[in-house]
N, C-alpha and C positions, 0 to 999 in steps of 0.2 A: 725300903723304910728310910725316912729322913733322919739325918743326924741331929743330935740335940742342938737347938738354937737355929737350925735351918728353917726357912719359911716353908710352911706346908703348901703343897700343890693343891689348888682348889679344883674341884670337879666342875665342869660346865653345868650351869643351871638347866633344868629341864624346861622345855618350851611351854610357856603358859599363855602366850598371846598378849601379855601386858608388858612387854619389853620395849624400852626405848633404845634408839641408836645413839651412841655417844662417840665423839672423837676426843681422845685424850692425848695431849702433847705435853712434853715436859722438858725443862732445861735444868739439869742437876749439876752443881758445881764440882762435886767429888766423884771420881770414877767408882769408888766403892759404893757410895749411895746410889749412883746411876745403875749399877748392876743389881742392887737390891730392888730398886723401883722397877727395872726391866723384868725381873723374876716375878714380882707381884703382878705386873700387867699381863704377863703370859697366862696367868690363871684367870684373867677376866676378859681377854679379847684377842683379836688377831693383829699381829705386828704388820704395820703398813710401811713405815720408814724408821730410820734410826731411833727417834724418840717420839714416835706417833703410833697409836693403836686405835682401832675401831672396835667398839664393844657393843653387844646387845645385852642389856641388863635390865632386870626388874628393879623397882625402887629399892628393895631390900639389898640387892647385890650392889647397887650404886652406892648406897650408904656404907656397906662393908668395904668397898674399894676406897672410898674417901678416907675412912678410918685407917685402913692399912697404909695408905700413902702418907697420911698425916703423921703417923708414928715414925716414919722413916726419913722424911725430908727435913732439911734444915730451913726453917721458915725465913731466915735472914738471907740465905744464899740461893735457894732453889725456887723454881717456879713450875707449877703444874696447872694446866687449864683443862677443864672438862666441858666440852661443848655438847649440849643436848640437841640432837638433830630432830627428835620427835619420835612418835610411835614407829617401831621397827616394822610392824606388820603392814602398815599402810603407806609409809614414807619411803620413797625412792629418791634420795637426793641426787641432783645432777652434779656429777663430778667429772672434771676434765683432768686427764692424766697424760703427761708427756713422758716419753721413755718407756719404761717397763709397764706392762699392762696392770690395771688395777681392777680388783673385783670386790664387790660388797660382801659382807658377812651374811650368809644365808643360813638360817637354822630352821629345821623342821622338827617333827617329833623325834624324840630319842627312844629307840627300841632297845630294851635291856634283855 
């Protein structure tokens, strides 16, 4: 159970086939806000690098993510970019990775 005031952990959305792939990168001035943004992002995608996530989101989840981030960031000091790569089901972006291996977020049907 979450403590009062703690951000709720979001469950991954079920696969519907209408998800887009997004790359979210952020530069947050305050370490406290950075941690809050990081926790929000963990509920929406896969951590790629320090301040970079890849996310498979429906339009609704993308709007929810933007609203959650909008409530946390300081608009005068922080910067978040959300890059829409396209339909996740058909789009396989070409990614070059140096160093540690990189793998795309793959999501199939969720069996409960």
